[in-house]
C-alpha positions, 0 to 999 in steps of 0.5 A: 291245534298243536303247541308248535311254532308252525301252528301258532303262526299258521293257526292263530285265529283258532287259538284266538277263538279258543281264548288262548293268547299268543306270544306277541313277538317273533319267536324265531327272531328272539331265538336267533338273538339269544343264540348270538347274545345270551343274557339269561340262563336258568337252571330248573326247567319245571313248572314254577320256571315255565309258569312264572320265570319264563312268563316274566321274560315273555312280558319283557319281550312283549313290551319291547324291553328285551330282544332275547329269551332264556336258555333253560337247563334241566339239571336232574331229570334230563328226560323232560328236555325231549318230552316237554321242551323239544316235543313242543318246540320249547313252548308252554301253554299257561293256564291261570286258574281264577277263583271263579272258575274261569281261566286265563290262557296264553302261549309262553314262547320265551324259552330259546332252547332247553339243555340237559345239565349232563356233563356227558352230553354235548349240551355241556360244551354248549352251556360252557360257551353260553356261560362264557359269553360276556353278554350273559347277565345272570344265571338263575335257579329254581331247583328246590332246597335239595338242589343246593345241598352238598352235605348230608344230615350228618354234615358229611359231603354227599358222595356225588360231591366227593367225586366231583371234588376228586375229579375236578371241573371236567365232569361235574355231576352235582348241580352245584359242581356243574355251575361252578364249572360254568363260572370257571369257564367264564373266568378262563375266557374273559373274567366278565361279571355275572349274577347267580340268582337263586329264586327258590323258596328257601331262606337266604337262598343266595347265601346257600347257593354261594356257600355251595359253589364256593366250597366246591371251588375251594376244594378244587383249588386244594386239589390243584384244579384251579388257582387262587385267581379263580377264588378271588374272582368268585369272591369279588362282589363286583364280578360275581354276585349272589343276590337273595330273593323271595318267590311266591306263586302256587304252581301245582302239578298239572291237572289231567282234567285241565288237559282234557278241557284243553283237548276239548278246545281243540289242542292235541297231546295235552295229557300230563306225563310222569317221567321215570324220575317221577317228575310231573309235567305237561305241555301246559302249566296250571297255576294261580294268578297271584305272584310275587318275586322280590330280588336283591338288586345286585347285578354286576353285569346289568339285568333285564328290566324286571321291575317293569314286569312286576318284580320288586328290586330292592335291598337285601334287608327288604328281601330278607324281611319279605322272605321271612314274612312269607316263609315263616308266617303268611304262607309256607307254615300254613301250607305245611300244616294243611299238608300234614293234617290233610294227608292224615285226615284223608284230603286230596285238595288244599281247597277242600281243607279250607272248606273244613271248619276245623282246618280253616280255623286252625290255619287262620289262628296259626297265621294270625295268632301265633306267626303274625305277631313276630313277623317284621314288616318288609315295607313293600308288601304288607304282611296283614294284606298278604296273609289275608289274600292267602287265607281268603283267596288263594288257599280256598281257590277250588280250581287250583288243583293243589294237594296236601301230598305235593306240599308234604314233599320234603317236609323234613327240609322245610320245617326248620324254617317254616316253624323254627324261626317263629319258635326262636322269636318266641324263645327270645322273648321267653314266651315259647310256652304260649305256642299252642298250634305249632306244637300240634303241627310238629306232633302231627308231622311225627304222627304222619311219619308213621304212614297210618292215617287217622282212620288207622289205614296205611297211608303213602308218604310223600318223598323226603330225604330223611324218610329212611332215617326217621321212619325206623325211629317211629317203628315202635309206635302203634295206633292204640298205644297207651302211655308210650315211651317218648324217649325216641320222640324227644331225641328227634325233638333235640335236632337243631337241624330239623327245628332250628332249636333244641325243643327239649332244651326250651321246654316245648317237648312236653306239649309236642309229646302230649299231642303225639301221644294223644294222636296215636291213642285211637282212630280219629284222635288227630281230628279231635286234637285239631278241634280241641286246639282251636277252642 
């Protein structure tokens, strides 16, 4: 069997025998419909898109609630268009990982076509045509927090954005400039309404998207590339909306062992690949089955019937509460704690950490004792039920090949939300000194940046945009130091960019510094601190 249109049509019994469900609709007809009347364009063609967002579109098609699919854009790593999409006829094999070891498998066929988000390719002209089509209802995004950033940590525009502003909308390189150019094309042709929907795992994602697109557009206006009418169009909520959302589905890197199992079932070419830009992908997506997507219901040109396929469509207030619940309390802080501590303690799977008494107790107390007391109930998902599912079913799933090393990626961009908001909530009540475990996690992250594990051995660090800035600051610390000077650590802890608060000003620096000093005192100290902190 091959993952191809011909094979799913001509070898359907073989897929059925292997326990793999097929799309359940005419893929070629869907693609023709999408070409003629596109409704959904998506930036970010990676695993979370293929294993969740595209699957939502698939369910709409299967139920007869839509006749069109999704156009996908790879905004950064253009290689995946050929190696993952075109090579497999834009099909994806979804492998749902159940805690009992069984898999739920089906072919996702809702992607009509994939494009490179590259202004130097002919794809740019095609995407401008799609963006200008009045039938288009939304452009959605799963491009990670980094994809929206147009400023560096010092508040300066990134060089690529500076060039985009200077050169105008004809040749945009940054994703936000690219999107602004597509919206401009829509404005020039028909001024039709459109929703731009971030589905990324970051706080106030719609506002972040809006701020970046607006900034570039306004700078283009200053440079004479666009006029005030375009700015007015962008600013008119009845024309262009930026709904906020909360998304949750653990979608790890593809597991080579799953690829082997699929090949044993008779499928060809299931080996995962790593592109030159270090993107981990495979013809299949392995992911957990629990999933949540909450979206602000603000679509000026209409929308798919997402509420019929498990998506919560609600008010902005409830979206924000759902997002705060998940990102600051019920999942993301626990993930980050397990990531940093897991790397230091030599773990390679999140599920294995949940079998460790110290780590399981640590994240349980972190969630229930420190974070949950300050969360606001979003009223559509109960926080206690959510965190209970995370701690008892999702994180311990031994068949979910998620790693602390993957979760540790870009921690400098995540820690401000995952812990900063809880710290601010305690500070508002003047109870920040009651925090015990969050200071341990922050100290462990600083200890992690030394690139030495708890045994004293060199340890590779996951990619992070601030590694080159932060690591040199920690170069003076060595394992085995006694009474180290904490001036450098305190300087880092003052950063509101990293922590949302000046941790020295609110008095949390003492606990963090004490934990950090103890963690570098000797090999095995990180394990000892974790154990002592939960007693």
